[in-house]
Kinemage of the C-alpha trace (Angstrom):
@kinemage 1
@onewidth
@group {chain A} dominant
@subgroup {mainchain}
@vectorlist {calphas} color= white
{ca met a 1} P 0.045 0.057 0.131
{ca lys a 2} L 2.849 2.101 0.810
{ca ile a 3} L 4.437 1.856 -2.303
{ca met a 4} L 1.325 2.430 -4.713
{ca gly a 5} L 0.766 5.867 -2.594
{ca arg a 6} L 4.426 6.813 -3.530
{ca leu a 7} L 3.798 5.881 -6.864
{ca glu a 8} L 0.268 7.598 -6.966
{ca leu a 9} L 1.650 10.634 -5.371
{ca thr a 10} L 4.813 10.584 -8.241
{ca val a 11} L 2.362 10.193 -11.312
{ca leu a 12} L 0.265 12.901 -9.660
{ca phe a 13} L 3.458 15.196 -9.414
{ca leu a 14} L 4.611 14.434 -13.236
{ca leu a 15} L 1.341 15.139 -14.150
{ca phe a 16} L 1.157 18.669 -12.544
{ca ser a 17} L 4.918 19.965 -14.162
{ca ile a 18} L 3.509 18.943 -17.499
{ca trp a 19} L 0.667 20.539 -16.964
{ca val a 20} L 2.247 23.798 -15.388
{ca ala a 21} L 4.911 23.592 -18.382
{ca ala a 22} L 2.079 22.676 -20.939
{ca glu a 23} L -0.542 25.765 -19.641
{ca gly a 24} L 3.210 27.965 -19.762
{ca tyr a 25} L 1.816 29.425 -15.723
{ca asp a 26} L 4.282 32.378 -14.860
{ca pro a 27} L 4.393 33.068 -10.978
{ca leu a 28} L 5.010 36.828 -11.798
{ca asp a 29} L 2.239 37.737 -14.213
{ca pro a 30} L -0.147 34.890 -13.910
{ca ser a 31} L -2.949 36.431 -15.533
{ca gly a 32} L -0.695 37.108 -18.670
{ca asn a 33} L -1.421 36.031 -22.186
{ca ile a 34} L -2.141 37.429 -25.575
{ca thr a 35} L -5.706 37.323 -26.210
{ca ile a 36} L -7.687 37.483 -29.975
{ca gln a 37} L -10.983 39.107 -30.222
{ca trp a 38} L -13.459 37.984 -32.855
{ca asp a 39} L -16.018 39.829 -33.761
{ca ile a 40} L -18.787 39.822 -36.352
{ca ile a 41} L -20.000 43.458 -36.346
{ca ala a 42} L -22.324 42.945 -39.862
{ca trp a 43} L -23.311 40.109 -42.407
{ca val a 44} L -25.656 39.675 -45.634
{ca asp a 45} L -26.235 36.407 -46.677
{ca asn a 46} L -23.439 34.697 -46.672
{ca thr a 47} L -21.173 37.674 -46.530
{ca tyr a 48} L -20.390 39.202 -43.029
{ca glu a 49} L -17.401 41.559 -41.780
{ca ala a 50} L -16.020 40.839 -38.972
{ca met a 51} L -13.112 43.253 -36.893
{ca val a 52} L -10.313 40.875 -35.154
{ca ser a 53} L -8.432 42.717 -32.418
{ca ile a 54} L -5.266 41.232 -30.296
{ca ser a 55} L -4.588 42.430 -27.544
{ca asn a 56} L -0.821 41.522 -25.297
{ca phe a 57} L -2.288 41.339 -21.437
{ca gln a 58} L 1.161 40.607 -20.361
{ca gln a 59} L 2.797 43.023 -17.611
{ca tyr a 60} L 6.896 42.522 -19.113
{ca arg a 61} L 6.334 40.475 -22.055
{ca his a 62} L 6.492 41.985 -25.819
{ca val a 63} L 6.011 41.155 -29.032
{ca glu a 64} L 9.083 42.449 -31.172
{ca ser a 65} L 10.044 42.848 -34.900
{ca pro a 66} L 8.797 40.803 -37.307
{ca gly a 67} L 6.150 40.540 -35.132
{ca trp a 68} L 3.283 38.097 -34.784
{ca lys a 69} L 1.592 36.581 -37.414
{ca leu a 70} L -2.089 35.227 -37.063
{ca gly a 71} L -3.514 32.146 -38.361
{ca trp a 72} L -6.430 29.772 -38.820
{ca glu a 73} L -8.192 27.145 -40.469
{ca trp a 74} L -11.586 27.604 -41.860
{ca arg a 75} L -14.274 25.023 -40.585
{ca gly a 76} L -16.062 25.842 -44.227
{ca lys a 77} L -15.118 27.252 -47.772
{ca glu a 78} L -14.487 30.533 -46.800
{ca ala a 79} L -12.923 33.331 -48.273
{ca ile a 80} L -11.543 37.021 -46.956
{ca trp a 81} L -12.813 39.044 -49.934
{ca lys a 82} L -11.472 42.381 -48.519
{ca met a 83} L -8.950 43.172 -45.702
{ca thr a 84} L -7.906 46.727 -44.109
{ca gly a 85} L -5.183 46.858 -41.365
{ca ala a 86} L -3.349 43.611 -42.259
{ca glu a 87} L -2.825 41.203 -44.939
{ca ala a 88} L -2.361 37.845 -46.179
{ca thr a 89} L 0.799 36.548 -46.839
{ca glu a 90} L -0.705 34.514 -49.926
{ca gln a 91} L -3.692 35.071 -51.852
{ca gly a 92} L -4.499 31.097 -52.450
{ca asp a 93} L -6.382 29.376 -55.052
{ca cys a 94} L -9.375 31.730 -55.864
{ca ser a 95} L -10.446 29.538 -59.017
{ca trp a 96} L -13.787 29.172 -57.937
{ca phe a 97} L -14.424 32.568 -57.712
{ca lys a 98} L -15.776 33.815 -61.108
{ca gly a 99} L -15.512 37.577 -62.156
{ca ser a 100} L -12.301 40.192 -62.937
{ca glu a 101} L -11.800 40.689 -59.204
{ca leu a 102} L -10.790 37.974 -56.905
{ca pro a 103} L -10.710 37.896 -52.766
{ca his a 104} L -7.723 38.874 -51.457
{ca ser a 105} L -7.129 35.305 -49.902
{ca cys a 106} L -8.509 32.260 -50.544
{ca glu a 107} L -6.375 30.121 -48.099
{ca lys a 108} L -7.868 27.706 -46.232
{ca ile a 109} L -5.423 28.219 -43.133
{ca pro a 110} L -4.177 32.086 -43.987
{ca val a 111} L -1.049 33.359 -42.202
{ca ile a 112} L -2.061 37.429 -41.340
{ca val a 113} L 0.386 40.141 -41.050
{ca asp a 114} L 0.302 43.447 -39.447
{ca leu a 115} L 0.912 46.048 -42.366
{ca leu a 116} L 4.326 48.354 -41.816
{ca pro a 117} L 3.609 52.258 -39.866
{ca glu a 118} L 2.283 54.671 -42.183
{ca pro a 119} L 0.298 53.005 -44.710
{ca pro a 120} L -2.136 54.739 -46.965
{ca tyr a 121} L -5.310 56.146 -45.503
{ca his a 122} L -7.508 53.778 -46.683
{ca met a 123} L -5.928 50.618 -45.732
{ca arg a 124} L -5.437 51.913 -42.174
{ca val a 125} L -7.788 50.262 -38.996
{ca ala a 126} L -7.607 51.765 -35.453
{ca asn a 127} L -5.055 50.358 -33.591
{ca cys a 128} L -3.581 49.224 -36.854
{ca cys a 129} L 0.285 49.221 -38.241
{ca lys a 130} L 2.751 48.332 -35.710
{ca gly a 131} L 4.663 45.968 -38.191
{ca gly a 132} L 3.192 42.987 -35.653
{ca val a 133} L 5.146 44.528 -32.794
{ca leu a 134} L 3.202 44.656 -29.351
{ca ser a 135} L 3.960 46.638 -26.359
{ca ser a 136} L 3.959 45.060 -22.848
{ca met a 137} L 1.472 46.533 -20.800
{ca thr a 138} L 3.757 47.998 -18.305
{ca gln a 139} L 6.300 49.896 -21.017
{ca asn a 140} L 3.965 51.348 -23.251
{ca pro a 141} L 0.362 50.358 -22.184
{ca leu a 142} L -0.947 52.469 -25.545
{ca gln a 143} L 0.709 50.117 -28.302
{ca tyr a 144} L 0.059 46.326 -26.574
{ca lys a 145} L -2.890 46.382 -29.272
{ca ala a 146} L -3.385 45.464 -32.541
{ca ser a 147} L -6.834 45.155 -34.894
{ca phe a 148} L -7.467 44.464 -38.413
{ca lys a 149} L -11.102 44.275 -40.560
{ca met a 150} L -11.978 41.686 -43.051
{ca lys a 151} L -15.380 40.932 -44.789
{ca ile a 152} L -15.027 37.410 -45.484
{ca ile a 153} L -17.506 35.413 -48.210
{ca lys a 154} L -18.273 32.193 -48.189
{ca ala a 155} L -18.388 29.859 -51.233
{ca pro a 156} L -21.244 29.688 -53.081
{ca leu a 157} L -21.806 25.685 -52.967
{ca asp a 158} L -22.090 26.523 -49.511
{ca asn a 159} L -25.313 26.604 -48.161
{ca asn a 160} L -24.211 26.919 -44.286
{ca thr a 161} L -24.756 30.524 -43.733
{ca lys a 162} L -24.360 30.059 -40.053
{ca his a 163} L -21.578 32.310 -38.795
{ca ile a 164} L -18.898 30.142 -36.916
{ca ile a 165} L -15.402 31.137 -36.121
{ca pro a 166} L -12.564 29.295 -37.675
{ca lys a 167} L -10.208 27.526 -35.438
{ca asn a 168} L -6.765 26.086 -34.967
{ca phe a 169} L -5.313 29.745 -33.805
{ca ser a 170} L -2.351 30.901 -33.566
{ca val a 171} L -0.393 33.755 -33.711
{ca gly a 172} L 3.286 32.468 -35.141
{ca leu a 173} L 5.723 33.454 -31.832
{ca pro a 174} L 7.797 30.585 -30.601
{ca gly a 175} L 6.348 29.356 -27.085
{ca tyr a 176} L 2.939 30.476 -27.792
{ca thr a 177} L -0.223 28.149 -27.557
{ca cys a 178} L -4.034 29.241 -28.210
{ca gly a 179} L -6.712 27.454 -26.982
{ca ser a 180} L -9.969 26.842 -28.380
{ca pro a 181} L -12.582 30.149 -29.397
{ca phe a 182} L -15.118 30.642 -26.812
{ca pro a 183} L -17.899 33.200 -26.517
{ca val a 184} L -18.279 36.128 -24.732
{ca ala a 185} L -20.356 39.111 -24.206
{ca pro a 186} L -20.151 41.455 -27.172
{ca ser a 187} L -18.222 44.022 -27.812
{ca lys a 188} L -18.892 47.791 -27.739
{ca tyr a 189} L -17.245 50.665 -30.261
{ca ser a 190} L -17.257 53.971 -29.561
{ca val a 191} L -18.280 56.337 -32.441
{ca asp a 192} L -18.675 60.436 -32.790
{ca gly a 193} L -15.936 60.976 -30.313
{ca gly a 194} L -17.299 58.561 -27.269
{ca arg a 195} L -21.057 59.956 -27.727
{ca arg a 196} L -22.662 56.954 -29.209
{ca trp a 197} L -21.489 53.686 -28.816
{ca ile a 198} L -22.590 50.874 -31.452
{ca gln a 199} L -22.453 46.843 -30.595
{ca ala a 200} L -21.049 43.860 -32.257
{ca phe a 201} L -23.846 40.915 -33.070
{ca leu a 202} L -21.469 38.445 -32.099
{ca thr a 203} L -18.182 37.686 -30.112
{ca trp a 204} L -15.639 35.301 -29.187
{ca glu a 205} L -12.550 35.100 -27.670
{ca val a 206} L -9.160 33.095 -27.984
{ca thr a 207} L -6.383 33.007 -24.945
{ca cys a 208} L -2.697 32.270 -26.074
{ca thr a 209} L -0.079 31.622 -23.511
{ca tyr a 210} L 3.674 31.797 -23.414
{ca ser a 211} L 5.626 28.777 -22.487
{ca gln a 212} L 9.440 29.316 -21.956
{ca met a 213} L 10.315 25.593 -22.062
{ca arg a 214} L 8.279 25.734 -25.508
{ca ala a 215} L 10.179 28.620 -26.884
{ca phe a 216} L 13.769 27.695 -26.525
{ca arg a 217} L 15.518 24.562 -26.108
{ca tyr a 218} L 17.644 25.556 -23.857
{ca pro a 219} L 17.322 29.287 -21.584
{ca thr a 220} L 18.871 32.767 -23.188
{ca cys a 221} L 19.858 34.608 -20.061
{ca cys a 222} L 22.231 33.601 -17.147
{ca val a 223} L 23.461 35.939 -14.174
{ca ser a 224} L 26.378 36.811 -12.475
{ca leu a 225} L 27.516 38.188 -9.020
{ca ser a 226} L 29.729 40.439 -7.210
{ca ala a 227} L 30.068 42.572 -4.238
{ca phe a 228} L 31.981 45.657 -2.635
{ca tyr a 229} L 33.338 42.799 0.952
{ca ser a 230} L 34.274 40.083 -1.353
{ca glu a 231} L 36.520 39.729 -3.852
{ca thr a 232} L 34.619 36.134 -5.477
{ca ile a 233} L 33.700 37.350 -8.616
{ca leu a 234} L 30.777 34.952 -9.104
{ca glu a 235} L 30.511 34.131 -12.817
{ca cys a 236} L 27.449 32.763 -14.452
{ca ser a 237} L 27.481 28.843 -13.963
{ca arg a 238} L 29.153 26.299 -16.682
{ca cys a 239} L 26.744 25.254 -19.533
{ca ser a 240} L 23.772 27.623 -18.393
{ca cys a 241} L 22.337 27.952 -22.065
{ca gly a 242} L 24.161 24.540 -23.639
{ca cys a 243} L 27.452 23.685 -23.976
{ca gln a 244} L 30.166 24.464 -26.525
{ca gly a 245} L 29.273 22.099 -29.416
{ca ala a 246} L 26.325 20.861 -28.382
{ca gly a 247} L 24.062 23.246 -31.476
{ca thr a 248} L 24.851 26.850 -30.659
{ca lys a 249} L 27.376 28.641 -32.902
{ca cys a 250} L 30.100 30.576 -30.811
{ca val a 251} L 32.470 32.976 -31.936
{ca asn a 252} L 36.215 32.959 -30.268
{ca pro a 253} L 37.973 35.927 -29.082
{ca gly a 254} L 39.233 38.023 -31.955
{ca asp a 255} L 37.704 36.273 -34.775
{ca ser a 256} L 34.907 37.607 -36.519
{ca pro a 257} L 31.282 36.381 -36.842
{ca pro a 258} L 30.138 34.473 -40.524
{ca thr a 259} L 28.227 36.958 -42.112
{ca leu a 260} L 26.102 33.995 -43.853
{ca leu a 261} L 25.127 33.574 -39.923
{ca phe a 262} L 23.290 37.150 -39.838
{ca pro a 263} L 20.120 37.662 -41.064
{ca his a 264} L 19.732 38.950 -44.321
{ca gly a 265} L 16.326 40.733 -44.078
{ca asp a 266} L 14.014 42.642 -41.769
{ca glu a 267} L 11.465 39.463 -41.339
{ca glu a 268} L 14.598 36.563 -41.436
{ca val a 269} L 14.897 35.559 -37.740
{ca val a 270} L 18.479 33.486 -37.099
{ca pro a 271} L 19.435 31.222 -34.229
{ca pro a 272} L 21.791 33.394 -31.795
{ca val a 273} L 25.546 33.416 -32.983
{ca val a 274} L 27.432 34.047 -28.896
{ca ala a 275} L 30.611 34.790 -28.204
{ca cys a 276} L 31.955 31.334 -27.151
{ca thr a 277} L 31.975 31.693 -23.043
{ca gln a 278} L 31.475 28.810 -19.811
{ca his a 279} L 27.667 29.616 -19.990
{ca met a 280} L 27.252 29.867 -24.117
{ca cys a 281} L 24.455 32.335 -23.261
{ca pro a 282} L 23.029 35.332 -25.499
{ca ile a 283} L 22.147 37.355 -22.566
{ca arg a 284} L 24.179 38.190 -19.379
{ca val a 285} L 23.113 40.384 -16.485
{ca his a 286} L 25.366 41.405 -13.530
{ca trp a 287} L 23.815 42.528 -10.464
{ca his a 288} L 26.921 43.598 -8.600
{ca val a 289} L 26.396 45.306 -5.201
{ca lys a 290} L 28.595 48.841 -4.887
{ca ser a 291} L 28.607 50.559 -1.934
{ca ser a 292} L 26.766 50.434 1.408
{ca tyr a 293} L 25.451 54.043 3.672
{ca thr a 294} L 24.368 54.331 6.678
{ca gly a 295} L 20.570 53.814 5.647
{ca tyr a 296} L 20.850 52.932 2.227
{ca trp a 297} L 22.988 50.961 -0.620
{ca arg a 298} L 23.451 50.363 -3.943
{ca val a 299} L 23.411 48.265 -6.685
{ca lys a 300} L 25.247 48.231 -9.987
{ca val a 301} L 23.835 46.375 -13.142
{ca thr a 302} L 25.223 45.532 -16.405
{ca val a 303} L 23.299 44.073 -19.413
{ca thr a 304} L 25.191 42.512 -21.415
{ca asn a 305} L 24.461 41.347 -24.513
{ca leu a 306} L 26.646 38.151 -26.194
{ca asn a 307} L 24.592 37.794 -29.567
{ca phe a 308} L 26.290 38.772 -32.465
{ca ala a 309} L 23.460 38.372 -34.822
{ca lys a 310} L 20.396 40.879 -32.977
{ca asn a 311} L 19.516 43.920 -31.463
{ca tyr a 312} L 17.052 43.682 -28.343
{ca thr a 313} L 14.503 46.257 -28.771
{ca ser a 314} L 12.420 48.032 -26.455
{ca trp a 315} L 14.495 45.432 -23.634
{ca asn a 316} L 13.538 44.944 -19.872
{ca ile a 317} L 14.401 42.906 -16.882
{ca val a 318} L 12.524 42.094 -14.231
{ca val a 319} L 13.929 41.512 -10.742
{ca gln a 320} L 12.465 39.918 -7.983
{ca his a 321} L 14.001 41.514 -4.297
{ca pro a 322} L 12.821 41.929 -1.042
{ca asn a 323} L 13.971 45.135 -0.738
{ca leu a 324} L 12.378 46.586 -4.075
{ca gln a 325} L 9.354 48.007 -1.638
{ca ser a 326} L 11.952 50.610 -0.772
{ca ile a 327} L 13.481 51.909 -3.908
{ca val a 328} L 14.233 55.268 -4.186
{ca gln a 329} L 16.262 55.476 -7.513
{ca ala a 330} L 16.655 53.615 -11.014
{ca val a 331} L 19.301 55.800 -12.451
{ca asn a 332} L 19.561 55.361 -16.652
{ca leu a 333} L 16.225 53.223 -16.660
{ca gln a 334} L 12.562 53.102 -16.319
{ca tyr a 335} L 11.361 51.564 -12.988
{ca lys a 336} L 7.455 50.154 -12.519
{ca ser a 337} L 6.256 47.840 -9.477
{ca leu a 338} L 4.319 44.661 -10.804
{ca asn a 339} L 2.552 44.881 -7.220
{ca leu a 340} L 1.485 41.358 -7.129
{ca tyr a 341} L -0.228 41.139 -3.985
{ca asp a 342} L -2.033 43.966 -3.947
{ca asn a 343} L 0.793 45.794 -2.134
{ca arg a 344} L 1.109 43.571 0.835
{ca ile a 345} L 4.698 42.041 -0.661
{ca asn a 346} L 6.009 44.465 -3.025
{ca asp a 347} L 9.254 42.755 -4.439
{ca thr a 348} L 8.630 42.609 -8.096
{ca gly a 349} L 9.596 45.312 -10.480
{ca val a 350} L 9.961 45.957 -14.153
{ca phe a 351} L 13.184 47.954 -15.363
{ca trp a 352} L 13.795 49.410 -18.855
{ca gly a 353} L 15.384 51.877 -21.289
{ca asn a 354} L 14.798 55.151 -21.997
{ca pro a 355} L 13.617 56.035 -25.045
{ca phe a 356} L 16.077 57.048 -27.604
{ca tyr a 357} L 18.985 56.730 -25.534
{ca asn a 358} L 19.365 53.134 -24.125
{ca asp a 359} L 16.131 51.448 -24.806
{ca ile a 360} L 17.812 49.146 -27.660
{ca leu a 361} L 20.728 46.500 -26.430
{ca leu a 362} L 22.869 46.896 -28.956
{ca gln a 363} L 24.705 43.193 -30.819
{ca ser a 364} L 27.708 41.658 -29.217
{ca gly a 365} L 30.717 44.436 -29.314
{ca asp a 366} L 31.851 47.212 -27.363
{ca asp a 367} L 28.622 48.911 -27.736
{ca gly a 368} L 26.270 45.658 -26.584
{ca asn a 369} L 26.225 46.406 -23.175
{ca val a 370} L 23.595 49.172 -20.692
{ca gln a 371} L 24.756 50.270 -17.471
{ca ala a 372} L 22.734 51.557 -14.551
{ca glu a 373} L 22.872 52.080 -10.809
{ca leu a 374} L 19.604 51.320 -8.297
{ca leu a 375} L 19.384 52.797 -4.662
{ca leu a 376} L 18.041 51.620 -2.253
{ca lys a 377} L 16.811 52.113 1.459
{ca lys a 378} L 17.868 49.921 4.221
{ca asp a 379} L 14.772 48.311 5.657
{ca pro a 380} L 15.149 47.848 9.094
{ca gly a 381} L 14.892 44.145 10.572
{ca met a 382} L 15.347 43.297 7.210
{ca phe a 383} L 18.770 44.043 5.427
{ca thr a 384} L 21.746 42.152 5.998
{ca phe a 385} L 24.951 41.463 3.605
{ca lys a 386} L 24.640 38.166 5.210
{ca asp a 387} L 24.018 34.818 3.196
{ca gly a 388} L 23.329 36.720 -0.484
{ca trp a 389} L 20.684 38.557 0.722
{ca thr a 390} L 21.323 41.834 -1.325
{ca phe a 391} L 21.214 39.374 -4.476
{ca pro a 392} L 18.187 38.762 -6.818
{ca arg a 393} L 15.518 35.977 -6.118
{ca arg a 394} L 14.540 35.998 -9.617
{ca leu a 395} L 15.329 37.687 -12.543
{ca tyr a 396} L 14.122 37.474 -16.134
{ca phe a 397} L 15.436 39.323 -19.256
{ca asp a 398} L 12.406 39.774 -22.003
{ca gly a 399} L 9.778 37.753 -19.985
{ca asp a 400} L 12.138 34.564 -20.226
{ca glu a 401} L 13.862 33.542 -16.222
{ca cys a 402} L 17.887 33.793 -16.311
{ca val a 403} L 20.146 31.103 -14.612
{ca ile a 404} L 21.375 32.318 -11.067
{ca pro a 405} L 24.073 30.580 -9.818
{ca pro a 406} L 23.233 28.925 -6.861
{ca pro a 407} L 22.980 30.709 -3.106
{ca asp a 408} L 25.572 28.320 -1.472
{ca arg a 409} L 28.209 30.016 -4.286
{ca tyr a 410} L 27.299 33.078 -3.693
{ca pro a 411} L 29.767 35.828 -2.536
{ca arg a 412} L 30.105 36.425 1.381
{ca ile a 413} L 31.030 38.678 3.949
{ca pro a 414} L 34.481 36.859 5.014
{ca thr a 415} L 33.488 36.183 8.662
{ca his a 416} L 36.319 34.176 9.983
{ca asp a 417} L 38.869 37.539 9.319
{ca tyr a 418} L 35.996 40.093 10.891
{ca ser a 419} L 35.642 37.666 14.037
{ca thr a 420} L 39.145 37.349 14.372
{ca gly a 421} L 40.151 41.164 14.234
{ca phe a 422} L 36.868 41.822 16.475
{ca ser a 423} L 38.357 39.142 18.694
{ca leu a 424} L 42.517 41.238 18.644
{ca tyr a 425} L 40.216 43.993 18.965
{ca tyr a 426} L 38.412 43.681 22.000
{ca ile a 427} L 41.279 41.219 23.720
{ca phe a 428} L 44.135 44.275 23.141
{ca leu a 429} L 41.817 47.226 23.821
{ca pro a 430} L 41.749 46.363 27.773
{ca leu a 431} L 45.331 45.872 28.369
{ca ile a 432} L 46.393 48.686 26.382
{ca ala a 433} L 43.846 51.270 28.555
{ca phe a 434} L 45.327 49.501 31.235
{ca thr a 435} L 48.886 50.527 30.287
{ca ile a 436} L 48.109 53.461 29.931
{ca cys a 437} L 46.399 54.098 33.395
{ca leu a 438} L 49.619 52.507 34.823
{ca leu a 439} L 51.522 55.038 33.095
{ca tyr a 440} L 49.827 57.508 34.215
{ca ile a 441} L 49.477 56.782 38.060
{ca arg a 442} L 52.962 56.199 37.705
{ca ala a 443} L 53.860 59.760 36.407
{ca tyr a 444} L 51.383 61.410 38.997
{ca val a 445} L 53.183 59.475 41.673
{ca leu a 446} L 56.852 60.233 40.808
{ca asn a 447} L 55.149 64.009 39.908
{ca val a 448} L 54.390 63.835 43.558
{ca asn a 449} L 57.596 62.695 45.215
{ca ile a 450} L 59.398 65.468 43.274
{ca ile a 451} L 57.447 68.335 44.619
{ca arg a 452} L 57.345 66.649 47.777
{ca his a 453} L 61.423 66.535 48.014
{ca arg a 454} L 61.929 70.464 46.391
{ca ser a 455} L 59.674 71.724 49.677
{ca glu a 456} L 61.853 69.648 52.324
{ca gln a 457} L 64.482 71.298 50.932
């Protein structure tokens, strides 16, 4: 019975682990997701119009260039007759349509991409045309959404006039998995400057969640640590992001990376080409406890890009540390607290670069790093330099968790030297004071004897 009980617990644990990995639960952003909203705003017979929106409801994970690529599978014989705010990558086989004008796309599984900024006015809709880039809710809450409008027509031989949303949605981004569509309350749209609201006929939503395990085979960043009170510089753990010769291409110091490994267009995504290191990570974040004052302490953070093939635009780091509830200043960075627990425990925050100054982390090289400093107030009853308390508990770069060395390797205060020095100090101080007293008494007695001897003469 005990064996069966342990076996059942083991199976349940494995199933729970697989479920967590599949669902992509993020403890620092538990409700974060990308939501696709499909609104039917008009229909006539076998033709209807749909407004589709893609909203990034994630606190710190953004979508960078080349951007999202929305895909789905039609349930029947539908075609996109007209589209504004976005475009399909392929027109497909439209031979079943007759006439001089053909649909925009007849693909069974179309792929939709955002328009580039500043298209002609007749091709625009609200919230369109960002090149597929979506900001996080924290960094730019005005740029987290994209929208486009479609006119959809069914095949002449398709007698099914029921409006059914497509299936098998995807956003074309590594690590994201989309669920099945589900109906929600119809959306409302503001017209006439907010004086009038119109309502969609039908509305569905699709939720897409992120999993770092699905996105990458190995982690993509690591953390190194150091402190002013220790001579130890703890480098990133060996093979944090893979090992040399295990698939990731690397460039030895002094060598130039091969040009063929670089992207040859804005839409091309290539594997990382990193500098050859023991950790093999494209990104390294160094956390240095710089100095200590009476009521404050200072940290220097250095983010280094070791990837020769990529610039990181609108990058950010997420730090979890108990003293972030008393942060005073972030030099060279912008900061916002996540407030995960309704201000009861405020230990997590997002840091990102300033626009047009350091919001782009350039590719590996002399300029491929960003440095900043954090000034924090020492919380009474909490702050200590012991046991690596000043180092972060978690650290993310661009939404992916970085590998932090184990706590038993943290730089520590040299307690042995300090304790020896303090013990000698407390031993010799009384002896020195006693010796001074004896010398003072001896000098006093000699002085009294001299005065008495002179008075007797």
